[in-house]
C-alpha positions, 0 to 999 in steps of 0.5 A: 716505665713501670709495669702494672702488677697483678695486685694493682689491676683491681685497684685500677679497676676499682679506683674510677668506680670509687672516685666517680661513684655518681657515674658508676653503679652496681645496679644491673649486675647479677651475682650468683645467688649463693654469694651472700657476703663479702670482705675487703682485705686492707689495701696496701699503700706502696705508692711513693708520696701517696697520702697515708690515709688514701688506702683506707679512704678507698676501702671505706668508699668501696665498702659503702658502695657495696653496702648501699648498692648490693644485697651483700653483707660484710663478713670478715670470718668466712666471706663468699667474695673478697676484694683486695688491692695495692696502691702502687703509684700516686702522682700529682701534676699541675695543669694550667688554667684553660679557656672556659668551655 
């Protein structure tokens, strides 16, 4: 069994937010007023068999989520907050069809 690395934890926390963006919102979250800008470090894709574009897709979805649901401004030179992550595992599994619910 693989252990979750420090860098994988942010991805595991952000992945549901990005994939289920209709179910999660940044609204209601309070940020310190001194935090004005953010930066997203390019995600590393260390997962075997993962789509090569998956890391970029996650970055883009996170950037769009922050842009539309917060007051933060993207800044790559001196950001107040930085997001970073690494994809460490990617799996596809088959599931048999079941009865309708």
